C-alpha positions as a Python dict, from the first residue, in 0.01 Angstrom:
ca = {
    (1, 'M'): (0, 0, 0),
    (2, 'S'): (145, 337, -102),
    (3, 'A'): (189, 627, 140),
    (4, 'T'): (-94, 821, -29),
    (5, 'T'): (-344, 543, 38),
    (6, 'Q'): (-238, 471, 398),
    (7, 'S'): (-483, 549, 671),
    (8, 'P'): (-389, 796, 948),
    (9, 'L'): (-357, 504, 1191),
    (10, 'E'): (-107, 325, 964),
    (11, 'R'): (100, 643, 919),
    (12, 'R'): (103, 699, 1293),
    (13, 'R'): (205, 339, 1350),
    (14, 'G'): (499, 384, 1113),
    (15, 'R'): (617, 695, 1298),
    (16, 'I'): (586, 527, 1637),
    (17, 'S'): (771, 209, 1536),
    (18, 'G'): (1091, 397, 1446),
    (19, 'P'): (1206, 478, 1803),
    (20, 'F'): (1132, 121, 1914),
    (21, 'L'): (1335, -28, 1627),
    (22, 'A'): (1629, 210, 1670),
    (23, 'P'): (1794, 32, 1969),
    (24, 'A'): (1776, -306, 1794),
    (25, 'V'): (1918, -161, 1471),
    (26, 'A'): (2197, 16, 1663),
    (27, 'L'): (2285, -303, 1852),
    (28, 'Y'): (2285, -510, 1531),
    (29, 'T'): (2508, -254, 1362),
    (30, 'A'): (2751, -241, 1654),
    (31, 'L'): (2776, -618, 1705),
    (32, 'F'): (2748, -747, 1347),
    (33, 'I'): (2773, -489, 1070),
    (34, 'G'): (3061, -299, 1231),
    (35, 'P'): (3282, -602, 1306),
    (36, 'T'): (3206, -748, 963),
    (37, 'L'): (3319, -433, 785),
    (38, 'Y'): (3627, -411, 1006),
    (39, 'S'): (3713, -774, 928),
    (40, 'L'): (3676, -697, 558),
    (41, 'Y'): (3925, -410, 594),
    (42, 'T'): (4162, -622, 804),
    (43, 'S'): (4159, -897, 541),
    (44, 'F'): (4345, -664, 304),
    (45, 'T'): (4618, -583, 558),
    (46, 'D'): (4924, -745, 711),
    (47, 'W'): (4869, -726, 1087),
    (48, 'D'): (5018, -921, 1376),
    (49, 'G'): (4783, -781, 1640),
    (50, 'I'): (5040, -544, 1794),
    (51, 'N'): (5193, -321, 1530),
    (52, 'S'): (4990, -99, 1300),
    (53, 'P'): (4823, -281, 1010),
    (54, 'K'): (4998, -249, 673),
    (55, 'W'): (4803, -256, 348),
    (56, 'A'): (4866, -586, 168),
    (57, 'G'): (4611, -574, -112),
    (58, 'T'): (4483, -913, -221),
    (59, 'R'): (4791, -1103, -103),
    (60, 'N'): (4606, -1273, 184),
    (61, 'Y'): (4334, -1401, -50),
    (62, 'T'): (4591, -1524, -305),
    (63, 'Q'): (4778, -1710, -32),
    (64, 'L'): (4451, -1848, 102),
    (65, 'L'): (4343, -1994, -231),
    (66, 'H'): (4679, -2173, -265),
    (67, 'D'): (4680, -2315, 87),
    (68, 'P'): (4584, -2686, 82),
    (69, 'A'): (4504, -2674, 455),
    (70, 'F'): (4227, -2420, 390),
    (71, 'G'): (4088, -2635, 108),
    (72, 'S'): (4090, -2936, 339),
    (73, 'A'): (3904, -2736, 605),
    (74, 'F'): (3634, -2646, 354),
    (75, 'G'): (3614, -3006, 240),
    (76, 'N'): (3549, -3114, 598),
    (77, 'T'): (3281, -2846, 625),
    (78, 'L'): (3105, -2984, 318),
    (79, 'K'): (3113, -3330, 480),
    (80, 'I'): (2941, -3182, 783),
    (81, 'V'): (2687, -2981, 584),
    (82, 'F'): (2577, -3263, 355),
    (83, 'G'): (2690, -3588, 518),
    (84, 'V'): (2608, -3512, 881),
    (85, 'G'): (2307, -3307, 772),
    (86, 'A'): (2162, -3599, 574),
    (87, 'A'): (2211, -3834, 870),
    (88, 'I'): (2050, -3586, 1110),
    (89, 'F'): (1742, -3528, 894),
    (90, 'V'): (1693, -3899, 818),
    (91, 'L'): (1717, -3985, 1188),
    (92, 'S'): (1498, -3689, 1284),
    (93, 'F'): (1216, -3792, 1053),
    (94, 'G'): (1259, -4152, 1165),
    (95, 'F'): (1215, -4049, 1528),
    (96, 'L'): (916, -3835, 1431),
    (97, 'L'): (739, -4126, 1264),
    (98, 'M'): (800, -4345, 1568),
    (99, 'L'): (705, -4080, 1823),
    (100, 'R'): (369, -4014, 1656),
    (101, 'E'): (258, -4365, 1748),
    (102, 'M'): (420, -4389, 2094),
    (103, 'R'): (305, -4298, 2441),
    (104, 'G'): (527, -4073, 2648),
    (105, 'R'): (667, -3908, 2337),
    (106, 'R'): (737, -3583, 2523),
    (107, 'L'): (967, -3767, 2765),
    (108, 'I'): (1144, -3944, 2478),
    (109, 'R'): (1177, -3619, 2284),
    (110, 'G'): (1330, -3454, 2592),
    (111, 'A'): (1582, -3737, 2627),
    (112, 'I'): (1679, -3703, 2258),
    (113, 'F'): (1710, -3326, 2293),
    (114, 'L'): (1926, -3341, 2608),
    (115, 'P'): (2271, -3363, 2438),
    (116, 'H'): (2206, -3034, 2258),
    (117, 'I'): (2170, -2833, 2579),
    (118, 'V'): (2492, -2964, 2736),
    (119, 'S'): (2812, -2761, 2692),
    (120, 'S'): (3034, -2863, 2399),
    (121, 'I'): (3331, -2887, 2635),
    (122, 'V'): (3144, -3129, 2861),
    (123, 'L'): (3042, -3338, 2559),
    (124, 'A'): (3401, -3345, 2434),
    (125, 'I'): (3520, -3468, 2775),
    (126, 'F'): (3241, -3728, 2776),
    (127, 'W'): (3335, -3861, 2433),
    (128, 'G'): (3703, -3856, 2525),
    (129, 'S'): (3641, -4067, 2834),
    (130, 'L'): (3407, -4295, 2641),
    (131, 'L'): (3647, -4365, 2354),
    (132, 'G'): (3981, -4342, 2536),
    (133, 'L'): (4212, -4642, 2565),
    (134, 'D'): (4070, -4710, 2912),
    (135, 'G'): (3722, -4587, 2824),
    (136, 'L'): (3392, -4768, 2843),
    (137, 'V'): (3398, -4881, 2477),
    (138, 'N'): (3739, -5047, 2507),
    (139, 'Q'): (3648, -5200, 2843),
    (140, 'T'): (3346, -5356, 2676),
    (141, 'L'): (3562, -5487, 2392),
    (142, 'Q'): (3812, -5636, 2637),
    (143, 'A'): (3531, -5799, 2834),
    (144, 'A'): (3419, -5962, 2508),
    (145, 'G'): (3773, -6088, 2442),
    (146, 'A'): (3866, -5831, 2175),
    (147, 'D'): (4170, -5604, 2167),
    (148, 'P'): (4125, -5235, 2258),
    (149, 'V'): (4111, -4986, 1971),
    (150, 'E'): (4273, -4643, 1960),
    (151, 'W'): (3956, -4459, 1862),
    (152, 'L'): (4105, -4115, 1916),
    (153, 'R'): (4403, -4151, 1684),
    (154, 'P'): (4463, -3829, 1484),
    (155, 'S'): (4353, -3985, 1153),
    (156, 'W'): (4017, -4082, 1305),
    (157, 'T'): (3941, -3760, 1493),
    (158, 'M'): (3727, -3600, 1224),
    (159, 'S'): (3524, -3918, 1176),
    (160, 'V'): (3455, -3935, 1550),
    (161, 'V'): (3357, -3568, 1545),
    (162, 'L'): (3110, -3633, 1261),
    (163, 'V'): (2943, -3915, 1456),
    (164, 'A'): (2931, -3700, 1769),
    (165, 'L'): (2769, -3412, 1580),
    (166, 'V'): (2490, -3643, 1463),
    (167, 'W'): (2431, -3755, 1821),
    (168, 'I'): (2434, -3399, 1957),
    (169, 'N'): (2212, -3231, 1698),
    (170, 'T'): (1950, -3492, 1610),
    (171, 'G'): (1728, -3411, 1908),
    (172, 'Y'): (1733, -3041, 1827),
    (173, 'Y'): (1613, -3097, 1471),
    (174, 'V'): (1355, -3351, 1587),
    (175, 'T'): (1205, -3067, 1792),
    (176, 'I'): (1211, -2824, 1499),
    (177, 'L'): (1063, -3066, 1248),
    (178, 'M'): (800, -3180, 1494),
    (179, 'A'): (667, -2824, 1499),
    (180, 'G'): (588, -2866, 1129),
    (181, 'V'): (458, -3221, 1154),
    (182, 'D'): (231, -3164, 1455),
    (183, 'R'): (26, -2904, 1269),
    (184, 'I'): (-79, -3157, 1001),
    (185, 'P'): (-438, -3265, 1073),
    (186, 'A'): (-474, -3628, 1179),
    (187, 'S'): (-758, -3663, 927),
    (188, 'F'): (-503, -3642, 644),
    (189, 'Y'): (-324, -3952, 772),
    (190, 'E'): (-652, -4130, 829),
    (191, 'A'): (-759, -4058, 472),
    (192, 'A'): (-424, -4186, 344),
    (193, 'R'): (-466, -4508, 544),
    (194, 'L'): (-814, -4558, 401),
    (195, 'D'): (-666, -4520, 53),
    (196, 'G'): (-422, -4800, 131),
    (197, 'A'): (-107, -4588, 174),
    (198, 'N'): (170, -4754, 376),
    (199, 'A'): (398, -4572, 623),
    (200, 'W'): (649, -4466, 353),
    (201, 'Q'): (375, -4340, 121),
    (202, 'R'): (214, -4142, 404),
    (203, 'F'): (550, -3984, 482),
    (204, 'R'): (625, -3906, 117),
    (205, 'H'): (284, -3773, 17),
    (206, 'V'): (156, -3625, 344),
    (207, 'T'): (426, -3556, 602),
    (208, 'L'): (706, -3424, 381),
    (209, 'P'): (503, -3198, 147),
    (210, 'L'): (297, -3044, 428),
    (211, 'S'): (601, -2976, 647),
    (212, 'W'): (831, -2871, 363),
    (213, 'D'): (856, -2506, 471),
    (214, 'V'): (980, -2608, 817),
    (215, 'T'): (1219, -2863, 665),
    (216, 'A'): (1366, -2600, 431),
    (217, 'A'): (1414, -2355, 718),
    (218, 'A'): (1580, -2629, 927),
    (219, 'A'): (1815, -2713, 637),
    (220, 'V'): (1925, -2349, 612),
    (221, 'L'): (1973, -2336, 990),
    (222, 'W'): (2189, -2650, 982),
    (223, 'T'): (2400, -2507, 697),
    (224, 'I'): (2477, -2195, 899),
    (225, 'T'): (2541, -2397, 1215),
    (226, 'S'): (2779, -2635, 1036),
    (227, 'V'): (3018, -2358, 937),
    (228, 'K'): (3039, -2228, 1296),
    (229, 'I'): (3146, -2550, 1467),
    (230, 'F'): (3441, -2454, 1684),
    (231, 'E'): (3438, -2550, 2052),
    (232, 'F'): (3388, -2923, 2011),
    (233, 'L'): (3678, -2978, 1773),
    (234, 'L'): (3906, -2745, 1970),
    (235, 'A'): (3837, -2931, 2296),
    (236, 'F'): (3842, -3275, 2134),
    (237, 'G'): (4196, -3244, 2002),
    (238, 'G'): (4333, -3374, 1676),
    (239, 'N'): (4394, -3141, 1382),
    (240, 'Q'): (4263, -2814, 1522),
    (241, 'G'): (4284, -2649, 1180),
    (242, 'A'): (4048, -2903, 1026),
    (243, 'L'): (3753, -2661, 1001),
    (244, 'P'): (3738, -2294, 889),
    (245, 'P'): (3672, -2148, 1241),
    (246, 'T'): (3960, -2344, 1396),
    (247, 'Y'): (4178, -2263, 1094),
    (248, 'Q'): (4114, -1894, 1157),
    (249, 'W'): (4185, -1940, 1527),
    (250, 'N'): (4521, -2104, 1460),
    (251, 'N'): (4625, -1818, 1233),
    (252, 'A'): (4510, -1537, 1459),
    (253, 'M'): (4564, -1675, 1810),
    (254, 'F'): (4757, -1422, 2014),
    (255, 'V'): (5020, -1652, 2172),
    (256, 'Y'): (5373, -1590, 2049),
    (257, 'G'): (5610, -1883, 2020),
    (258, 'E'): (5375, -2136, 2177),
    (259, 'T'): (5265, -2458, 2013),
    (260, 'V'): (4906, -2566, 2083),
    (261, 'G'): (4777, -2905, 1971),
    (262, 'G'): (5075, -2951, 1739),
    (263, 'V'): (5004, -2619, 1563),
    (264, 'T'): (5223, -2310, 1603),
    (265, 'P'): (5010, -1991, 1594),
    (266, 'M'): (5119, -1754, 1317),
    (267, 'N'): (4952, -1440, 1458),
    (268, 'E'): (4844, -1331, 1112),
    (269, 'F'): (4524, -1144, 1183),
    (270, 'G'): (4489, -1016, 829),
    (271, 'Y'): (4519, -1366, 686),
    (272, 'A'): (4268, -1501, 941),
    (273, 'A'): (4029, -1219, 851),
    (274, 'A'): (4058, -1312, 482),
    (275, 'S'): (3965, -1668, 576),
    (276, 'A'): (3665, -1542, 775),
    (277, 'V'): (3542, -1322, 489),
    (278, 'T'): (3579, -1609, 241),
    (279, 'T'): (3385, -1836, 477),
    (280, 'L'): (3109, -1577, 509),
    (281, 'L'): (3078, -1550, 130),
    (282, 'F'): (3076, -1928, 102),
    (283, 'V'): (2792, -1956, 354),
    (284, 'A'): (2593, -1682, 180),
    (285, 'V'): (2623, -1852, -159),
    (286, 'L'): (2544, -2194, -12),
    (287, 'V'): (2233, -2065, 164),
    (288, 'V'): (2107, -1890, -152),
    (289, 'V'): (2159, -2205, -360),
    (290, 'L'): (1994, -2421, -95),
    (291, 'R'): (1691, -2194, -71),
    (292, 'R'): (1648, -2198, -449),
    (293, 'L'): (1676, -2576, -466),
    (294, 'M'): (1424, -2621, -184),
    (295, 'R'): (1180, -2353, -298),
    (296, 'R'): (825, -2481, -339),
    (297, 'E'): (484, -2325, -345),
    (298, 'P'): (334, -2338, 7),
    (299, 'L'): (47, -2581, 45),
    (300, 'Q'): (-266, -2450, 213),
    (301, 'F'): (-443, -2685, 451),
}
């Protein structure tokens, strides 16, 4: 509706909303827009965190594109986005289908959701004690007469992290997807049963299409979350540069001459900022592509 056709009440509402929105806009600018623009500037400089930044042009980005460690970090991120994401959504819908027919589903849903609300550091310690040489898994293997396995060897760390991420996040996405599934009228499922549809057909033709908007939003949320995974890998050990956030941390960490987790910090804040900006652009492109691929006309029911 144009300004000339707005009623006096609508014009007054627009004038009143400005002062209420101003604090939120100012906070968003100070905490997100400002740091993002400063990171963009820093990415074109050579800065060690102490001396004044020196303009470096596109050197940081050129070095970044030729660094195999950065490419490996992005490859691991794609494994998390698509591989772990597929496992999470398959398990989430599987739990949803089971919970619809079970009593006490709220209690079960709470138990599934519990790992998501526990601190990442606590979960890393739990998994470390579970899979350590003297952990519960190896004790069980020894009790069965098998030899213990070094589950936490460096070459296996990322695989263990992927499994742990599925375990941690499945309950969260069960809760999100259930919000879309619970709004589907039970009469739709009853009609499908009367038409002879089995469980898979009911899921394919009733559950998935009618909850597609929630599923698409959850997929975008998981994509953004995947690129921000930091604490768990840092606390878990292994190659701490294996993901973009930890790669940036290793390049910018302000500890001179100290080796942490087998990695010597380089204190190159400009280079780390270039990595962060590249990651941000990657996420933006990935989200846009994902939204286009998952775009469907909303179904009214």
